VEXFI-312434 format. One record per residue (C-alpha): residue number from 1; x, y, z. Coordinates in nm, 4 decimals, padded with zeros to 6 digits. Layout:
BEGIN
<r NUM, <X, Y, Z>>
...
This chain:
BEGIN
<r 1, <00.0000, 00.0000, 00.0000>>
<r 2, <00.1384, 00.3386, -00.1022>>
<r 3, <-00.0128, 00.6478, 00.0576>>
<r 4, <00.1308, 00.9793, -00.0616>>
<r 5, <-00.0853, 01.1840, 00.1780>>
<r 6, <-00.0577, 00.9756, 00.4929>>
<r 7, <-00.1630, 01.2388, 00.7466>>
<r 8, <-00.1745, 01.0762, 01.0897>>
<r 9, <-00.0802, 00.7323, 00.9437>>
<r 10, <-00.4291, 00.5789, 00.9557>>
<r 11, <-00.3261, 00.3571, 00.6616>>
<r 12, <-00.0515, 00.1899, 00.8641>>
<r 13, <-00.2895, 00.1364, 01.1564>>
<r 14, <-00.5423, -00.0273, 00.9222>>
<r 15, <-00.2756, -00.2560, 00.7717>>
<r 16, <-00.1782, -00.3809, 01.1170>>
<r 17, <-00.5401, -00.4615, 01.1959>>
<r 18, <-00.5893, -00.6382, 00.8621>>
<r 19, <-00.3079, -00.8814, 00.9415>>
<r 20, <-00.4594, -00.9961, 01.2711>>
<r 21, <-00.5629, -01.3599, 01.2535>>
<r 22, <-00.4596, -01.3932, 00.8892>>
<r 23, <-00.1663, -01.5464, 00.7044>>
<r 24, <-00.1534, -01.2461, 00.4717>>
<r 25, <00.1273, -00.9970, 00.5157>>
<r 26, <00.0954, -00.6362, 00.4064>>
<r 27, <00.3570, -00.3719, 00.3395>>
<r 28, <00.3041, 00.0007, 00.3311>>
<r 29, <00.4920, 00.3144, 00.2345>>
<r 30, <00.3623, 00.6382, 00.3807>>
<r 31, <00.4690, 00.9797, 00.2540>>
<r 32, <00.3920, 01.3042, 00.4318>>
<r 33, <00.5313, 01.6579, 00.4308>>
<r 34, <00.6425, 01.7672, 00.7804>>
<r 35, <00.3599, 02.0169, 00.8210>>
<r 36, <00.3998, 02.2005, 01.1552>>
<r 37, <00.1386, 02.1445, 01.4217>>
<r 38, <-00.0516, 02.4306, 01.5775>>
<r 39, <00.1310, 02.5179, 01.9026>>
<r 40, <-00.2106, 02.5707, 02.0630>>
<r 41, <-00.3192, 02.2115, 01.9958>>
<r 42, <-00.2800, 01.9263, 02.2457>>
<r 43, <-00.0691, 01.7284, 01.9970>>
<r 44, <00.1989, 01.9972, 02.0002>>
<r 45, <00.1927, 02.0098, 02.3791>>
<r 46, <00.2424, 01.6304, 02.3816>>
<r 47, <00.5658, 01.6702, 02.1873>>
<r 48, <00.4398, 01.6298, 01.8304>>
<r 49, <00.5798, 01.9277, 01.6426>>
<r 50, <00.4846, 01.8093, 01.2913>>
<r 51, <00.2218, 01.5925, 01.1265>>
<r 52, <00.4973, 01.3362, 01.0596>>
<r 53, <00.5634, 01.3156, 01.4342>>
<r 54, <00.1948, 01.2448, 01.4924>>
<r 55, <00.1977, 00.9689, 01.2300>>
<r 56, <00.5091, 00.8056, 01.3714>>
<r 57, <00.3642, 00.8160, 01.7209>>
<r 58, <00.0370, 00.6619, 01.6034>>
<r 59, <00.2124, 00.3724, 01.4269>>
<r 60, <00.4180, 00.3032, 01.7380>>
<r 61, <00.1175, 00.3171, 01.9717>>
<r 62, <-00.0951, 00.1036, 01.7386>>
<r 63, <00.1738, -00.1642, 01.7249>>
<r 64, <00.2218, -00.1620, 02.1017>>
<r 65, <-00.1546, -00.1889, 02.1593>>
<r 66, <-00.1896, -00.4833, 01.9223>>
<r 67, <00.1061, -00.6606, 02.0850>>
<r 68, <-00.0334, -00.6093, 02.4374>>
<r 69, <-00.3842, -00.7264, 02.3430>>
<r 70, <-00.2493, -01.0303, 02.1581>>
<r 71, <-00.0303, -01.1351, 02.4493>>
<r 72, <-00.3285, -01.1050, 02.6833>>
<r 73, <-00.5463, -01.3071, 02.4436>>
<r 74, <-00.2849, -01.5822, 02.4145>>
<r 75, <-00.2750, -01.6137, 02.7937>>
<r 76, <-00.6468, -01.7000, 02.7959>>
<r 77, <-00.6688, -01.9557, 02.5151>>
<r 78, <-00.9719, -02.1799, 02.4905>>
<r 79, <-00.9403, -02.5585, 02.4731>>
<r 80, <-00.7998, -02.6614, 02.1349>>
<r 81, <-00.7242, -02.3028, 02.0370>>
<r 82, <-00.3708, -02.2192, 01.9225>>
<r 83, <-00.1891, -01.8953, 02.0001>>
<r 84, <-00.2277, -01.6117, 01.7528>>
<r 85, <00.0805, -01.4815, 01.5776>>
<r 86, <00.1878, -01.1211, 01.6190>>
<r 87, <00.1745, -00.9381, 01.2848>>
<r 88, <00.4782, -00.7479, 01.1650>>
<r 89, <00.4475, -00.4182, 01.3505>>
<r 90, <00.7987, -00.2978, 01.2708>>
<r 91, <00.8607, 00.0125, 01.0631>>
<r 92, <01.1346, 00.2548, 00.9648>>
<r 93, <01.1192, 00.6315, 00.9276>>
<r 94, <01.3248, 00.8148, 00.6655>>
<r 95, <01.3575, 01.1821, 00.5894>>
<r 96, <01.4348, 01.3067, 00.2399>>
<r 97, <01.7648, 01.4933, 00.2519>>
<r 98, <02.0863, 01.5626, 00.0681>>
<r 99, <02.3696, 01.3118, 00.0636>>
<r 100, <02.5529, 01.2671, 00.3919>>
<r 101, <02.8805, 01.2482, 00.2016>>
<r 102, <03.0618, 01.5707, 00.1161>>
<r 103, <03.1652, 01.6240, -00.2444>>
<r 104, <03.5086, 01.7903, -00.2490>>
<r 105, <03.5506, 02.1087, -00.4486>>
<r 106, <03.8049, 02.0966, -00.7334>>
<r 107, <04.1517, 02.0853, -00.5776>>
<r 108, <04.0103, 02.0339, -00.2273>>
<r 109, <04.1309, 01.7397, -00.0181>>
<r 110, <03.8919, 01.6107, 00.2463>>
<r 111, <04.0174, 01.3629, 00.5019>>
<r 112, <03.6679, 01.2771, 00.6267>>
<r 113, <03.3895, 01.3101, 00.3691>>
<r 114, <03.1069, 01.2204, 00.6079>>
<r 115, <02.9131, 01.5297, 00.7134>>
<r 116, <02.9463, 01.5948, 01.0888>>
<r 117, <02.5708, 01.5768, 01.1553>>
<r 118, <02.5292, 01.2287, 01.0040>>
<r 119, <02.5390, 00.8983, 01.1903>>
<r 120, <02.6827, 00.5658, 01.0767>>
<r 121, <02.3286, 00.4437, 01.0097>>
<r 122, <02.2621, 00.7440, 00.7846>>
<r 123, <02.5582, 00.6454, 00.5669>>
<r 124, <02.4664, 00.2750, 00.5710>>
<r 125, <02.1152, 00.3459, 00.4419>>
<r 126, <02.2486, 00.5905, 00.1822>>
<r 127, <02.4849, 00.3248, 00.0509>>
<r 128, <02.2024, 00.0718, 00.0458>>
<r 129, <02.0150, 00.3086, -00.1838>>
<r 130, <02.3179, 00.3629, -00.4056>>
<r 131, <02.3718, -00.0126, -00.4330>>
<r 132, <02.0042, -00.0737, -00.5076>>
<r 133, <01.9314, -00.2653, -00.1866>>
<r 134, <01.5856, -00.2492, -00.0313>>
<r 135, <01.5586, -00.0281, 00.2747>>
<r 136, <01.3518, -00.2970, 00.4482>>
<r 137, <01.6503, -00.5353, 00.4688>>
<r 138, <01.7795, -00.6130, 00.8200>>
<r 139, <02.0760, -00.4066, 00.9422>>
<r 140, <02.2802, -00.5311, 01.2371>>
<r 141, <02.5879, -00.4130, 01.4212>>
<r 142, <02.8426, -00.6901, 01.4564>>
<r 143, <03.2168, -00.7532, 01.4898>>
<r 144, <03.4953, -00.8996, 01.2772>>
<r 145, <03.8112, -00.9892, 01.4713>>
<r 146, <03.7037, -00.7401, 01.7373>>
<r 147, <03.6406, -00.4599, 01.4869>>
<r 148, <03.2860, -00.3098, 01.4778>>
<r 149, <03.1014, -00.3478, 01.1469>>
<r 150, <02.7531, -00.2929, 01.0079>>
<r 151, <02.6073, -00.5948, 00.8289>>
<r 152, <02.3135, -00.5650, 00.5885>>
<r 153, <02.1023, -00.8716, 00.5032>>
<r 154, <02.3373, -01.1326, 00.6508>>
<r 155, <02.6533, -00.9830, 00.4967>>
<r 156, <02.5088, -00.8875, 00.1599>>
<r 157, <02.6767, -00.5565, 00.2420>>
<r 158, <02.9370, -00.4991, 00.5130>>
<r 159, <03.0252, -00.1424, 00.6137>>
<r 160, <03.3441, -00.0424, 00.7967>>
<r 161, <03.2947, 00.2995, 00.9544>>
<r 162, <03.5211, 00.3071, 01.2613>>
<r 163, <03.8877, 00.3773, 01.3095>>
<r 164, <04.1125, 00.0915, 01.4137>>
<r 165, <04.0599, -00.1267, 01.1067>>
<r 166, <04.3255, -00.3997, 01.0823>>
<r 167, <04.4360, -00.6625, 00.8332>>
<r 168, <04.2986, -00.9271, 01.0702>>
<r 169, <03.9573, -00.7579, 01.0590>>
<r 170, <03.9696, -00.7378, 00.6777>>
<r 171, <04.0509, -01.1085, 00.6558>>
<r 172, <03.7686, -01.1903, 00.8975>>
<r 173, <03.5270, -00.9862, 00.6857>>
<r 174, <03.6480, -01.1664, 00.3717>>
<r 175, <03.5784, -01.5009, 00.5426>>
<r 176, <03.2177, -01.3864, 00.5851>>
<r 177, <03.1921, -01.3905, 00.2024>>
<r 178, <03.0100, -01.0590, 00.1589>>
<r 179, <02.8897, -00.9466, -00.1820>>
<r 180, <02.9722, -00.5799, -00.1180>>
<r 181, <03.2037, -00.3980, 00.1202>>
<r 182, <03.2122, -00.0280, 00.2047>>
<r 183, <03.5112, 00.1255, 00.3836>>
<r 184, <03.5462, 00.4915, 00.4718>>
<r 185, <03.8685, 00.6383, 00.3374>>
<r 186, <03.9196, 00.8097, 00.6716>>
<r 187, <03.9848, 00.4716, 00.8398>>
<r 188, <04.2349, 00.3585, 00.5739>>
<r 189, <04.5962, 00.4368, 00.5004>>
<r 190, <04.7577, 00.3579, 00.1651>>
<r 191, <04.9039, 00.0269, 00.2789>>
<r 192, <04.5809, -00.0936, 00.4363>>
<r 193, <04.3862, 00.0062, 00.1258>>
<r 194, <04.6140, -00.2018, -00.0993>>
<r 195, <04.5818, -00.4942, 00.1411>>
<r 196, <04.2028, -00.4613, 00.1372>>
<r 197, <04.1941, -00.4741, -00.2423>>
<r 198, <04.4078, -00.7904, -00.2488>>
<r 199, <04.2238, -00.9612, 00.0380>>
<r 200, <03.8812, -00.9156, -00.1189>>
<r 201, <04.0122, -01.0025, -00.4648>>
<r 202, <04.1425, -01.3391, -00.3400>>
<r 203, <03.8243, -01.3988, -00.1394>>
<r 204, <03.6167, -01.3334, -00.4508>>
<r 205, <03.8219, -01.5851, -00.6444>>
<r 206, <03.7546, -01.8461, -00.3750>>
<r 207, <03.3835, -01.7646, -00.3835>>
<r 208, <03.3649, -01.7690, -00.7597>>
<r 209, <03.2198, -01.4184, -00.7734>>
<r 210, <03.3608, -01.0695, -00.7309>>
<r 211, <03.3345, -00.8889, -00.3997>>
<r 212, <03.2547, -00.5274, -00.4839>>
<r 213, <03.4725, -00.2991, -00.2712>>
<r 214, <03.3891, 00.0699, -00.2498>>
<r 215, <03.5593, 00.3452, -00.0514>>
<r 216, <03.4257, 00.6956, 00.0107>>
Protein backbone atom coordinates (compact mmCIF):
# COMPACT_ATOMS: atom_id res chain seq x y z
CA UNK A 1 0.00 0.00 0.00
CA UNK A 2 1.38 3.39 -1.02
CA UNK A 3 -0.13 6.48 0.58
CA UNK A 4 1.31 9.79 -0.62
CA UNK A 5 -0.85 11.84 1.78
CA UNK A 6 -0.58 9.76 4.93
CA UNK A 7 -1.63 12.39 7.47
CA UNK A 8 -1.74 10.76 10.90
CA UNK A 9 -0.80 7.32 9.44
CA UNK A 10 -4.29 5.79 9.56
CA UNK A 11 -3.26 3.57 6.62
CA UNK A 12 -0.51 1.90 8.64
CA UNK A 13 -2.90 1.36 11.56
CA UNK A 14 -5.42 -0.27 9.22
CA UNK A 15 -2.76 -2.56 7.72
CA UNK A 16 -1.78 -3.81 11.17
CA UNK A 17 -5.40 -4.62 11.96
CA UNK A 18 -5.89 -6.38 8.62
CA UNK A 19 -3.08 -8.81 9.42
CA UNK A 20 -4.59 -9.96 12.71
CA UNK A 21 -5.63 -13.60 12.53
CA UNK A 22 -4.60 -13.93 8.89
CA UNK A 23 -1.66 -15.46 7.04
CA UNK A 24 -1.53 -12.46 4.72
CA UNK A 25 1.27 -9.97 5.16
CA UNK A 26 0.95 -6.36 4.06
CA UNK A 27 3.57 -3.72 3.40
CA UNK A 28 3.04 0.01 3.31
CA UNK A 29 4.92 3.14 2.34
CA UNK A 30 3.62 6.38 3.81
CA UNK A 31 4.69 9.80 2.54
CA UNK A 32 3.92 13.04 4.32
CA UNK A 33 5.31 16.58 4.31
CA UNK A 34 6.42 17.67 7.80
CA UNK A 35 3.60 20.17 8.21
CA UNK A 36 4.00 22.01 11.55
CA UNK A 37 1.39 21.45 14.22
CA UNK A 38 -0.52 24.31 15.78
CA UNK A 39 1.31 25.18 19.03
CA UNK A 40 -2.11 25.71 20.63
CA UNK A 41 -3.19 22.11 19.96
CA UNK A 42 -2.80 19.26 22.46
CA UNK A 43 -0.69 17.28 19.97
CA UNK A 44 1.99 19.97 20.00
CA UNK A 45 1.93 20.10 23.79
CA UNK A 46 2.42 16.30 23.82
CA UNK A 47 5.66 16.70 21.87
CA UNK A 48 4.40 16.30 18.30
CA UNK A 49 5.80 19.28 16.43
CA UNK A 50 4.85 18.09 12.91
CA UNK A 51 2.22 15.92 11.26
CA UNK A 52 4.97 13.36 10.60
CA UNK A 53 5.63 13.16 14.34
CA UNK A 54 1.95 12.45 14.92
CA UNK A 55 1.98 9.69 12.30
CA UNK A 56 5.09 8.06 13.71
CA UNK A 57 3.64 8.16 17.21
CA UNK A 58 0.37 6.62 16.03
CA UNK A 59 2.12 3.72 14.27
CA UNK A 60 4.18 3.03 17.38
CA UNK A 61 1.17 3.17 19.72
CA UNK A 62 -0.95 1.04 17.39
CA UNK A 63 1.74 -1.64 17.25
CA UNK A 64 2.22 -1.62 21.02
CA UNK A 65 -1.55 -1.89 21.59
CA UNK A 66 -1.90 -4.83 19.22
CA UNK A 67 1.06 -6.61 20.85
CA UNK A 68 -0.33 -6.09 24.37
CA UNK A 69 -3.84 -7.26 23.43
CA UNK A 70 -2.49 -10.30 21.58
CA UNK A 71 -0.30 -11.35 24.49
CA UNK A 72 -3.29 -11.05 26.83
CA UNK A 73 -5.46 -13.07 24.44
CA UNK A 74 -2.85 -15.82 24.14
CA UNK A 75 -2.75 -16.14 27.94
CA UNK A 76 -6.47 -17.00 27.96
CA UNK A 77 -6.69 -19.56 25.15
CA UNK A 78 -9.72 -21.80 24.90
CA UNK A 79 -9.40 -25.58 24.73
CA UNK A 80 -8.00 -26.61 21.35
CA UNK A 81 -7.24 -23.03 20.37
CA UNK A 82 -3.71 -22.19 19.23
CA UNK A 83 -1.89 -18.95 20.00
CA UNK A 84 -2.28 -16.12 17.53
CA UNK A 85 0.80 -14.81 15.78
CA UNK A 86 1.88 -11.21 16.19
CA UNK A 87 1.75 -9.38 12.85
CA UNK A 88 4.78 -7.48 11.65
CA UNK A 89 4.48 -4.18 13.50
CA UNK A 90 7.99 -2.98 12.71
CA UNK A 91 8.61 0.13 10.63
CA UNK A 92 11.35 2.55 9.65
CA UNK A 93 11.19 6.32 9.28
CA UNK A 94 13.25 8.15 6.65
CA UNK A 95 13.58 11.82 5.89
CA UNK A 96 14.35 13.07 2.40
CA UNK A 97 17.65 14.93 2.52
CA UNK A 98 20.86 15.63 0.68
CA UNK A 99 23.70 13.12 0.64
CA UNK A 100 25.53 12.67 3.92
CA UNK A 101 28.80 12.48 2.02
CA UNK A 102 30.62 15.71 1.16
CA UNK A 103 31.65 16.24 -2.44
CA UNK A 104 35.09 17.90 -2.49
CA UNK A 105 35.51 21.09 -4.49
CA UNK A 106 38.05 20.97 -7.33
CA UNK A 107 41.52 20.85 -5.78
CA UNK A 108 40.10 20.34 -2.27
CA UNK A 109 41.31 17.40 -0.18
CA UNK A 110 38.92 16.11 2.46
CA UNK A 111 40.17 13.63 5.02
CA UNK A 112 36.68 12.77 6.27
CA UNK A 113 33.89 13.10 3.69
CA UNK A 114 31.07 12.20 6.08
CA UNK A 115 29.13 15.30 7.13
CA UNK A 116 29.46 15.95 10.89
CA UNK A 117 25.71 15.77 11.55
CA UNK A 118 25.29 12.29 10.04
CA UNK A 119 25.39 8.98 11.90
CA UNK A 120 26.83 5.66 10.77
CA UNK A 121 23.29 4.44 10.10
CA UNK A 122 22.62 7.44 7.85
CA UNK A 123 25.58 6.45 5.67
CA UNK A 124 24.66 2.75 5.71
CA UNK A 125 21.15 3.46 4.42
CA UNK A 126 22.49 5.90 1.82
CA UNK A 127 24.85 3.25 0.51
CA UNK A 128 22.02 0.72 0.46
CA UNK A 129 20.15 3.09 -1.84
CA UNK A 130 23.18 3.63 -4.06
CA UNK A 131 23.72 -0.13 -4.33
CA UNK A 132 20.04 -0.74 -5.08
CA UNK A 133 19.31 -2.65 -1.87
CA UNK A 134 15.86 -2.49 -0.31
CA UNK A 135 15.59 -0.28 2.75
CA UNK A 136 13.52 -2.97 4.48
CA UNK A 137 16.50 -5.35 4.69
CA UNK A 138 17.79 -6.13 8.20
CA UNK A 139 20.76 -4.07 9.42
CA UNK A 140 22.80 -5.31 12.37
CA UNK A 141 25.88 -4.13 14.21
CA UNK A 142 28.43 -6.90 14.56
CA UNK A 143 32.17 -7.53 14.90
CA UNK A 144 34.95 -9.00 12.77
CA UNK A 145 38.11 -9.89 14.71
CA UNK A 146 37.04 -7.40 17.37
CA UNK A 147 36.41 -4.60 14.87
CA UNK A 148 32.86 -3.10 14.78
CA UNK A 149 31.01 -3.48 11.47
CA UNK A 150 27.53 -2.93 10.08
CA UNK A 151 26.07 -5.95 8.29
CA UNK A 152 23.13 -5.65 5.89
CA UNK A 153 21.02 -8.72 5.03
CA UNK A 154 23.37 -11.33 6.51
CA UNK A 155 26.53 -9.83 4.97
CA UNK A 156 25.09 -8.88 1.60
CA UNK A 157 26.77 -5.56 2.42
CA UNK A 158 29.37 -4.99 5.13
CA UNK A 159 30.25 -1.42 6.14
CA UNK A 160 33.44 -0.42 7.97
CA UNK A 161 32.95 3.00 9.54
CA UNK A 162 35.21 3.07 12.61
CA UNK A 163 38.88 3.77 13.10
CA UNK A 164 41.13 0.92 14.14
CA UNK A 165 40.60 -1.27 11.07
CA UNK A 166 43.25 -4.00 10.82
CA UNK A 167 44.36 -6.62 8.33
CA UNK A 168 42.99 -9.27 10.70
CA UNK A 169 39.57 -7.58 10.59
CA UNK A 170 39.70 -7.38 6.78
CA UNK A 171 40.51 -11.09 6.56
CA UNK A 172 37.69 -11.90 8.97
CA UNK A 173 35.27 -9.86 6.86
CA UNK A 174 36.48 -11.66 3.72
CA UNK A 175 35.78 -15.01 5.43
CA UNK A 176 32.18 -13.86 5.85
CA UNK A 177 31.92 -13.90 2.02
CA UNK A 178 30.10 -10.59 1.59
CA UNK A 179 28.90 -9.47 -1.82
CA UNK A 180 29.72 -5.80 -1.18
CA UNK A 181 32.04 -3.98 1.20
CA UNK A 182 32.12 -0.28 2.05
CA UNK A 183 35.11 1.26 3.84
CA UNK A 184 35.46 4.91 4.72
CA UNK A 185 38.68 6.38 3.37
CA UNK A 186 39.20 8.10 6.72
CA UNK A 187 39.85 4.72 8.40
CA UNK A 188 42.35 3.59 5.74
CA UNK A 189 45.96 4.37 5.00
CA UNK A 190 47.58 3.58 1.65
CA UNK A 191 49.04 0.27 2.79
CA UNK A 192 45.81 -0.94 4.36
CA UNK A 193 43.86 0.06 1.26
CA UNK A 194 46.14 -2.02 -0.99
CA UNK A 195 45.82 -4.94 1.41
CA UNK A 196 42.03 -4.61 1.37
CA UNK A 197 41.94 -4.74 -2.42
CA UNK A 198 44.08 -7.90 -2.49
CA UNK A 199 42.24 -9.61 0.38
CA UNK A 200 38.81 -9.16 -1.19
CA UNK A 201 40.12 -10.03 -4.65
CA UNK A 202 41.42 -13.39 -3.40
CA UNK A 203 38.24 -13.99 -1.39
CA UNK A 204 36.17 -13.33 -4.51
CA UNK A 205 38.22 -15.85 -6.44
CA UNK A 206 37.55 -18.46 -3.75
CA UNK A 207 33.83 -17.65 -3.83
CA UNK A 208 33.65 -17.69 -7.60
CA UNK A 209 32.20 -14.18 -7.73
CA UNK A 210 33.61 -10.70 -7.31
CA UNK A 211 33.34 -8.89 -4.00
CA UNK A 212 32.55 -5.27 -4.84
CA UNK A 213 34.72 -2.99 -2.71
CA UNK A 214 33.89 0.70 -2.50
CA UNK A 215 35.59 3.45 -0.51
CA UNK A 216 34.26 6.96 0.11
